[in-house]
C-alpha positions in Angstrom: 103.8 82.7 93.0 106.9 85.0 93.6 110.3 84.4 92.2 113.5 84.6 94.3 114.4 88.4 93.8 110.9 89.5 94.4 110.6 87.4 97.4 113.7 88.7 98.7 112.6 92.4 98.2 109.3 91.7 100.0 111.2 90.1 102.9 113.5 93.1 103.1 110.6 95.6 103.0 108.7 93.6 105.8 111.9 93.5 107.8 112.2 97.4 107.6 108.7 97.8 108.5 109.0 95.6 111.6 112.2 97.2 112.9 111.4 100.8 112.5 108.6 102.7 114.2 107.8 104.4 110.9 108.4 103.0 107.5 111.1 105.5 106.6 112.9 103.6 103.9 114.9 105.7 101.4 115.7 104.6 97.8 119.4 104.8 98.5 119.0 102.7 101.7 117.0 100.2 99.7 119.5 100.2 96.9 122.4 99.4 99.3 120.3 96.7 101.1 119.4 94.8 97.9 122.5 95.7 95.7 120.0 96.7 92.9 119.4 100.1 91.3 116.2 102.1 91.4 114.9 101.1 88.0 115.2 97.2 89.0 113.6 97.8 92.3 110.7 99.9 90.8 110.0 97.0 88.3 110.0 94.5 91.3 107.8 96.6 93.3 105.4 96.9 90.4 105.4 93.1 90.1 104.7 92.7 93.8 101.8 95.2 93.4 100.5 93.3 90.2 100.4 90.0 92.0 98.7 91.5 95.0 101.4 91.5 97.7 101.7 95.1 98.2 99.6 98.2 97.4 101.9 101.2 96.4 101.2 104.5 94.7 104.3 104.2 92.7 106.2 107.0 94.1 107.4 107.2 97.8 108.5 104.1 99.6 106.6 105.1 102.7 103.4 104.6 100.8 103.8 100.8 100.5 101.3 98.8 102.3 101.1 95.0 102.7 98.2 93.1 101.6 97.2 89.7 102.7 97.1 86.9 100.0 94.0 85.0 99.4 96.0 82.2 98.1 97.0 79.1 100.2 99.8 79.6 102.6 102.7 77.3 103.0 101.1 75.8 106.2 98.0 74.9 104.3 100.1 73.2 101.6 101.6 71.1 104.2 98.3 70.2 105.6 97.2 69.1 102.1 100.2 66.9 101.8 99.5 65.4 105.2 96.0 64.8 104.0 97.2 62.8 101.1 99.2 60.4 103.3 96.4 60.0 105.9 93.7 59.4 103.2 95.5 57.2 100.8 
């Protein structure tokens, strides 16, 4: 599960990939958007990759690819909660 800063970074990356025809995000633009320096961002990107949210070669930002998580989504968590109330 992602903590707050990693979740925010993932959301920023996804927003940039949706708004732009090509994913041409620079380090300086990402630093301005998040308010974090490159070292912190690299550590968070590596954590996102370790947890399986992205695939990244570790260099250029345009090499980031989003991967689908095999874990439960929030919608299925809600369904599990509803199942508890309907079955008990």
